[in-house]
N, C-alpha and C positions, 0 to 999 in steps of 0.2 A: 376401532374405537377412536382412532385419530380423526377419522372423517366426522364422527359425531362431535368431537371436541372442537374442531374448527367451526362447525355450524353453531355450537353453543356460544363460542366467542363472538361470532358475528351477531347473534341475537342480543347479547349483552350490550353491544355497542349501539343497538337500534333503539332510539326513543322517538318514535314517530309522532309528529304533529299531524293534524288532519285538516282537510279543506274540502268544501263542497264542490261538486261538479255537476254539470247538467247531464241528463241522459242523452246519449247520442248513439247513432248507429255505429257498429264496429266495422272498421275498415281493415281487412286482413291484408298482409303482405302477399299471401298466397290465396288466390280466389277459391281454392278448394279446401281451405283450412279445416272447416267443420267436418268434412268427410275423411280427412287423412290424419288429423291429430288424435292422440289417444284421449280417452275419457278419464277423468280423475277417479281415483279410488280412495282418496283421503288427502290429508295435507302432505303426507309423505307418499310419493308415487315411485316406488323402487322397481321400475319396469326391467332393469338390467340386473337386479339382485346383487347390488353392490354392498348392501348391508346384511349383517347376520339377522336372523329373526329377533333376537334380543335387542339389537341396535334399532331395528325397525320399530319395535314396540315402544322403546324408550323415547325415540325421536318423535314418533307420532303423538305420544302422550305429552311430551314437552311442547310441541307445536300447538296442540289443542289448548293446553293450559295458558300458553302465551297469548293466544287469541282471546281467550276468555278474560284474561286480566287486562289486556290493552286495547282490544278491538282491532289491532293490527293483525293482518293475516299473512303468514309466511307459508309458502308451498315449496317443497323440495322434489325434484324430479331427477331420476337417473334413467337414462334411455340408451339403447345400443347405438342408434344413429339418428340423425335429423333428416335424412333423405326423405322426401325430395327437395328439402330446403337446401339452399347454397351456403347459408351462414347461420350460426347459432343465435345471433341477435334477432333476426327475423322470426326464427322458430320460436324463441322465447317470448317475443312480443305477441305473436299470434296465439300461442298457448295460454299465456296469461290473460289475454282478452277473451278467448274462447271459454276458459274455465271461470272467468270472473273472479280472479284472485283479488282479495280485498273487498271492503265494503263499497258499494257503488257510490254512495253519497260522500264518502271520504277518500276514495281512490287510494287506500292505504295498504295495498298489497305489495309483496315482495316475492319474486319467484326465482329460485335457484335451480338452474338446469345444468346437469352434467351429462354430456354425451360421451359415453365410455369408449366406444370403438373409435370415435373421432378424436378422443383425448382433448376435449374442448369443454369449456365451462362458461356460463354467463349468468349474471344476476340482473333481472329486470325489475323495475319499480313502477308503481303507479305514480301519478303526478303528485299526490299528497305525500307519498313517501320520498319521492325525488327532491322535494323541497327541503328535507332535513338530512338526507344521505346523498352526498355528491357522487358523481360518476368517478371522480378521482379516488375517493375512499373505497368504492366498490372495486375499482381496478387494482388498488393496492391489496385489498383483501384477497382477491383472486390470485394475484401474482405471488404474494407473500405467504398466504395460508393454504390456499386450495391447490394450486398447481404443484407445489412441492409434494403433496400427498398422492398425486397421480404416479 
């Protein structure tokens, strides 16, 4: 339940403004990204079963309601490992681009990735979201709310 709580706190702090962007080809950090990255199963992608079934249902419902109310899209991923990636930032960026998190014209996505075996976490934002949520804020959120829960 603590995991769900820290995600809810994060969402309450997010008030995303939006901005248009041009369509452009995706440049992945890993050239094989589309063949090695997992396919999304929803807004909550609990591939490592870090959440209980009840937590998964509650969080998925919350994420869907949040998107419907704001048009901002937040996806949460738990995964065992990011291999063959060397760092979670590249993995998160490629995954967010591959899945298309956020609305294309607004680039208002936010992706939370927790690599359970690697004990690593990252939050990636679209450029629209990054204009209102600083990297410093995200780092503090990870360091002060998320890491202690690991």
